[in-house]
C-alpha positions in Angstrom: -28.3 16.5 17.4 -25.6 17.2 15.2 -24.2 14.3 13.1 -20.8 13.1 14.1 -18.2 13.4 11.0 -15.2 11.4 10.6 -12.1 13.2 11.6 -10.5 15.2 8.7 -7.9 13.6 7.0 -9.2 10.1 8.1 -11.4 8.8 5.6 -13.6 5.8 5.3 -13.4 3.3 2.6 -16.6 2.2 1.4 -17.6 -1.3 0.0 -17.2 -0.5 -3.9 -13.5 1.0 -3.3 -12.5 -1.6 -0.9 -12.7 -4.0 -4.0 -9.6 -2.1 -5.5 -7.8 -2.3 -1.8 -8.7 -6.5 -1.9 -7.0 -6.6 -5.6 -4.1 -4.7 -4.6 -3.2 -6.4 -1.2 -4.0 -9.8 -2.9 -1.4 -9.0 -5.8 1.2 -7.6 -3.4 1.0 -10.5 -0.9 1.6 -12.7 -4.1 4.6 -10.9 -4.9 6.3 -10.7 -1.9 5.7 -14.6 -1.3 7.3 -15.1 -4.9 10.4 -13.5 -3.1 10.3 -15.5 0.1 9.3 -12.5 2.4 7.3 -13.4 5.7 4.6 -11.3 7.1 5.1 -9.6 10.5 2.5 -7.6 12.4 3.1 -5.4 15.3 1.1 -2.4 17.3 0.3 0.9 15.7 0.9 2.6 19.1 4.6 2.4 20.4 6.4 4.6 22.6 7.4 8.2 21.1 11.1 7.5 21.9 10.9 5.1 19.2 10.3 7.4 16.4 12.5 10.3 18.0 15.8 7.8 18.2 15.1 6.4 14.3 13.4 9.1 12.4 15.2 11.9 13.8 14.4 14.7 16.3 14.6 17.4 13.8 12.6 15.8 11.0 9.2 17.4 10.2 7.5 14.0 11.1 8.6 14.1 14.8 8.6 18.0 15.1 5.1 18.5 13.8 3.2 15.4 12.4 3.1 12.9 15.0 0.2 11.8 17.1 1.7 11.8 20.5 0.2 11.9 23.7 0.7 10.8 27.6 -1.2 7.6 28.8 -2.6 7.3 32.1 0.6 6.0 33.3 2.4 9.0 32.3 4.0 7.1 29.4 4.3 9.5 26.3 3.3 7.5 23.3 2.7 7.9 19.6 0.7 6.4 16.6 3.2 5.3 14.3 4.0 7.4 11.4 5.8 4.9 9.4 6.5 1.3 9.8 10.3 0.6 9.8 10.9 1.5 13.4 8.2 -0.7 14.5 9.5 -3.7 12.5 13.0 -3.2 13.6 11.9 -2.9 17.3 9.7 -6.2 17.2 12.3 -8.0 15.2 15.2 -7.3 17.7 12.9 -7.8 20.6 11.9 -11.3 19.5 15.5 -12.3 18.7 14.7 -12.5 14.8 18.0 -10.4 13.8 21.1 -11.5 15.5 23.4 -13.6 13.2 20.3 -14.3 10.9 19.0 -13.1 7.8 15.4 -12.3 7.4 13.0 -11.0 4.8 9.9 -9.3 6.3 6.8 -7.6 5.2 4.0 -5.8 6.5 0.6 -3.6 5.8 -1.5 -1.2 7.7 -2.6 2.4 8.8 0.3 5.1 9.6 -0.6 8.3 11.2 0.8 11.6 10.5 -0.9 15.2 11.2 -0.5 16.9 7.7 -2.4 19.0 5.6 -4.9 16.6 3.8 -5.0 16.7 0.0 -5.5 14.3 -2.7 -3.1 11.1 -2.0 -2.1 12.8 1.2 -4.1 11.8 4.3 -3.7 11.8 8.0 -4.4 8.2 8.4 -3.0 6.6 5.6 -1.6 2.8 4.6 1.3 1.4 3.7 2.8 -1.7 2.4 6.4 -2.3 3.7 9.2 -4.8 3.2 12.5 -5.0 5.4 15.6 -7.3 4.6 18.0 -7.7 7.5 21.3 -9.1 7.7 22.7 -8.8 4.0 25.6 -6.6 3.6 25.9 -6.2 0.0 24.2 -4.2 -3.2 22.6 -7.5 -4.2 19.9 -7.1 -1.6 19.5 -3.4 -2.6 18.7 -4.4 -6.2 16.4 -7.2 -4.7 14.3 -4.7 -2.8 14.2 -2.4 -5.9 13.5 -5.8 -8.0 10.5 -6.8 -5.9 9.0 -3.4 -6.3 9.4 -3.3 -10.3 7.9 -7.0 -10.4 4.9 -5.6 -8.3 4.4 -2.9 -10.7 4.6 -5.4 -13.4 1.9 -7.5 -11.8 -0.4 -4.7 -11.7 0.2 -3.1 -15.0 1.8 0.3 -13.5 5.5 0.2 -14.7 5.1 2.1 -17.7 3.8 5.1 -15.8 6.4 4.9 -12.9 10.0 6.0 -13.1 12.8 5.0 -10.6 15.3 7.3 -9.2 18.4 6.5 -7.0 20.9 8.6 -5.1 24.0 7.6 -2.9 23.8 9.4 0.3 27.0 8.1 1.9 27.5 7.6 5.7 26.3 9.8 8.4 29.4 11.3 8.7 29.7 11.9 5.3 26.2 13.8 5.4 27.5 15.7 8.3 30.3 17.3 6.3 28.1 17.9 3.6 25.3 19.5 5.5 27.8 22.0 7.1 28.9 22.9 3.4 25.4 23.2 2.2 24.6 25.4 5.3 27.6 27.3 4.7 26.3 28.0 0.7 22.9 28.6 1.5 23.4 31.0 4.4 24.6 33.8 1.7 21.3 33.1 0.2 18.9 33.3 3.0 16.7 36.0 1.3 15.9 33.3 -1.6 14.6 30.7 1.1 11.2 30.2 2.4 10.5 29.8 6.2 10.6 26.0 6.0 14.0 26.3 4.0 15.3 28.7 6.9 14.3 26.6 9.5 15.8 23.4 8.2 19.0 25.3 7.2 20.3 25.1 11.0 18.6 21.6 11.9 18.6 19.3 8.8 19.9 21.0 5.6 19.8 18.3 3.3 15.7 18.5 3.5 16.2 21.8 1.6 17.0 19.7 -1.2 13.7 18.3 -1.2 11.8 21.6 -1.4 8.9 22.2 -4.0 9.4 26.0 -3.8 10.9 26.7 -7.3 12.6 29.8 -5.6 14.2 27.4 -3.2 15.5 25.4 -5.9 16.9 28.4 -7.7 18.8 29.1 -4.5 20.2 25.7 -4.8 22.0 26.5 -8.2 25.4 25.9 -7.7 25.1 24.4 -4.5 28.1 21.7 -3.3 26.9 18.3 -4.5 26.6 15.4 -2.0 28.7 12.9 -4.2 31.6 14.8 -3.6 31.5 14.2 0.2 30.5 10.5 -0.1 33.2 8.0 1.0 35.0 5.3 -1.4 33.3 2.2 0.0 29.7 3.9 -0.3 30.8 4.9 -4.1 31.7 1.1 -4.8 28.5 -0.2 -3.2 26.7 2.3 -5.3 28.3 1.4 -8.4 27.7 -2.4 -7.8 24.2 -1.6 -7.4 23.8 0.3 -10.7 25.5 -2.7 -12.4 23.3 -4.9 -11.0 20.2 -3.0 -11.8 21.5 -2.6 -15.5 22.0 -6.4 -15.7 18.3 -6.9 -14.5 17.1 -4.2 -17.2 15.7 -2.2 -14.5 15.7 1.5 -15.7 16.4 4.3 -13.5 17.7 7.9 -13.5 20.4 9.0 -10.9 18.7 12.0 -8.9 21.5 14.1 -6.7 18.8 15.8 -4.6 17.1 12.8 -3.7 17.7 12.2 0.3 14.4 11.0 1.7 12.7 12.6 4.7 14.1 9.9 7.5 17.5 10.2 9.3 18.3 6.6 9.4 19.2 6.0 5.7 22.9 5.5 4.4 24.2 4.8 0.9 21.6 3.9 -1.6 18.2 5.5 -1.4 15.4 5.3 -4.3 11.9 6.7 -4.8 9.4 5.2 -7.7 7.6 8.5 -8.9 4.6 9.1 -11.2 3.3 11.8 -13.1 -0.3 10.4 -12.8 -1.4 12.0 -9.3 -0.3 15.5 -9.7 1.8 17.0 -6.9 1.8 13.6 -4.7 4.2 12.0 -7.3 6.1 9.6 -4.9 4.3 6.3 -4.3 7.3 4.2 -3.1 10.3 5.0 -1.3 13.0 3.0 0.2 17.0 2.3 0.6 19.9 1.1 3.3 19.6 1.7 7.0 22.4 -0.3 8.3 22.7 1.7 11.5 19.2 1.7 12.5 19.2 -1.6 14.7 22.2 -0.5 16.6 20.7 3.0 17.0 17.8 1.2 18.7 19.7 -0.8 21.0 20.4 -4.0 19.1 23.6 -5.2 17.5 24.8 -3.8 14.4 23.0 -5.4 11.5 22.8 -4.2 7.9 19.4 -3.7 6.4 17.2 -2.5 3.7 13.6 -2.0 2.8 10.8 0.2 1.2 7.3 1.4 2.3 4.5 2.0 -0.8 1.7 4.4 -0.1 -1.3 2.0 -0.7 -4.0 4.9 -1.2 -1.9 6.5 -4.1 -1.5 3.3 -5.8 -5.3 2.8 -5.5 -5.6 6.2 -7.2 -3.5 4.8 -9.7 -5.3 2.0 -10.3 -8.7 3.2 -10.5 -7.9 6.4 -12.7 -6.1 4.2 -15.2 -8.6 1.2 -15.0 -6.2 -1.4 -14.3 -8.0 -3.4 -12.0 -9.8 -6.5 -13.9 -13.6 -6.3 -14.3 -13.8 -9.5 -12.5 -12.2 -8.1 -9.2 -14.9 -5.1 -9.5 -17.9 -7.5 -9.0 -18.3 -9.1 -5.6 -21.5 -11.1 -6.4 -21.8 -13.6 -8.8 -25.2 -15.3 -8.2 -28.2 -14.1 -6.9 -31.3 -16.3 -5.6 -34.4 -14.8 -5.4 -38.2 -16.6 -4.9 -41.3 -16.0 -6.5 -44.1 -17.2 -4.4 -44.8 -17.6 -0.5 -42.9 -20.2 1.7 -39.4 -20.4 -0.2 -37.1 -19.0 2.4 -35.7 -22.4 3.4 -35.2 -23.5 -0.3 -33.4 -20.3 -1.5 -31.1 -20.3 1.6 -30.3 -24.1 1.1 -29.8 -23.7 -2.5 -27.5 -20.7 -1.8 -25.7 -23.0 0.7 -25.2 -25.8 -1.6 -23.7 -23.3 -4.3 -21.3 -22.1 -2.0 -20.0 -25.5 -0.8 -19.4 -26.6 -4.5 -18.1 -23.1 -6.0 -16.5 -21.7 -2.9 -14.9 -18.9 -5.3 -18.3 -17.7 -5.9 -20.1 -14.8 -4.0 -23.6 -15.7 -3.8 -26.6 -13.8 -2.2 -29.8 -15.3 -1.0 -32.5 -12.6 -1.2 -33.7 -11.7 2.1 -37.1 -9.2 3.0 -39.5 -10.7 0.6 -40.6 -8.5 -2.3 -42.1 -8.7 -5.8 -40.3 -10.4 -8.5 -39.5 -7.1 -10.3 -38.1 -5.5 -7.2 -36.0 -8.9 -6.5 -34.7 -8.7 -10.1 -33.7 -5.0 -10.0 -31.6 -5.8 -6.6 -30.1 -8.9 -8.7 -28.9 -6.2 -11.2 -27.8 -3.5 -8.9 -25.6 -5.8 -7.1 -23.5 -6.7 -10.0 -24.6 -10.2 -10.2 -24.2 -11.8 -13.5 -26.4 -14.9 -13.0 -30.1 -15.0 -11.3 -31.4 -18.1 -9.8 -35.0 -17.9 -9.7 -37.1 -20.0 -7.5 -40.8 -20.5 -8.3 -43.9 -22.5 -7.6 -45.0 -24.5 -10.5 -48.6 -24.2 -10.1 -49.1 -21.2 -7.6 -49.6 -23.7 -4.5 -47.7 -23.6 -1.5 -46.2 -26.9 -1.8 -42.4 -26.7 -2.2 -41.3 -25.8 -5.8 -40.0 -28.3 -8.1 -38.1 -26.3 -10.2 -36.1 -22.9 -10.8 -34.7 -20.7 -13.7 -31.2 -19.8 -14.2 -31.1 -16.5 -15.8 -27.9 -14.4 -17.2 -28.6 -10.9 -16.5 -26.5 -9.5 -19.1 -28.4 -11.3 -21.6 -32.1 -12.5 -20.9 -32.0 -15.0 -23.5 -29.9 -17.2 -21.7 -32.5 -18.8 -19.4 -32.9 -22.4 -18.3 -35.2 -24.4 -16.0 -34.3 -27.0 -13.8 -35.0 -29.0 -10.8 -33.6 -27.6 -8.1 -31.7 -30.6 -7.5 -29.8 -30.3 -10.6 -28.9 -26.6 -10.3 -25.6 -27.2 -8.2 -24.4 -29.4 -10.9 -25.2 -27.8 -13.9 -24.2 -24.2 -12.4 -20.6 -25.0 -13.9 -21.6 -24.8 -17.4 -24.0 -22.2 -16.9 -21.3 -19.8 -15.2 -18.6 -21.0 -17.7 -21.0 -20.0 -21.0 -21.9 -16.9 -19.0 -18.1 -15.9 -18.9 -17.5 -15.9 -15.5 
């Protein structure tokens, strides 16, 4: 029978790869905790209507990319393509939004039927934060400040650039869209198929095109800022002033519109030149109308989403994960002689109890000394504990050796009972 393979674009994360994920997840959780954000978890499966009403029915996500199906009850459901809509639905359903302020974070898998390539997958993972109930530009600045703090903690800030834009209100964008459509209608021969389709459904998305010919066609096009209302301009200018005061560098990109219909006022992206074509690693902004759009009360809101796979690629390619984070095993216990299984397992239990931060493996399955020590090296352990019989008899051993694997000269012989207490000094001398 043929082997069953993973679905295209839905990747396995192998043990050696998961170490970078663990590191990134831990740093992210530390950062959001420092800013007072609390975790929320919600299903990966929602009613399709949730995403049609939030993201927009004429977006690429809803039109072409969602995994949607009818279940046995005839309900149309979709795997979530992004996190904001589900977070809003859950927060509103459970009474977290009305007349309250909330700072929430989440992480998990999202699903879009896209063409898989480096940094772009059909099952991908995101971190997200959402802040509800705060009107002013200070919360916009905090959301951006949190993302900048994450990049600093990961030592990635110098590889990332912040782009911001003011896209105004829905009515502003409608007026601008009409002007942009009129402008591009005289240049349809320069547009590709996607741009022609978007021209009469979601014209602002033409600004996002990566096609150089389409970008050339946009030369001299109407500028969105000319259509933005005065309140949005004041909000945006105040945000820029706060970012300047915080020392957060940014550039203004008048063609940055984001791919989701629910945004208003400020939008932003963090981009990099380290990942080829997939340069955007984080994007967000304000979405003050979304809660009401989904049936709740009018609630100001702002947030962002981070593509985890892309940050993992950056961390690995730039070698930004500390070496100790990439070593899952610290101590490997092996035995030379028969009848030592109970002693090795007990010693491992004692070490785990005394040093809960260590990864400790007790060798199982038998084998000669050379094969066991090779396994100790292969798993990345820094210290080997070797239990052995004193005289070759079957009596319980009275001593064991500690061996530092990166320096074979560092060997101590101790009674087994001494090892848990003296392990600390040995680990410190081993640089662990």
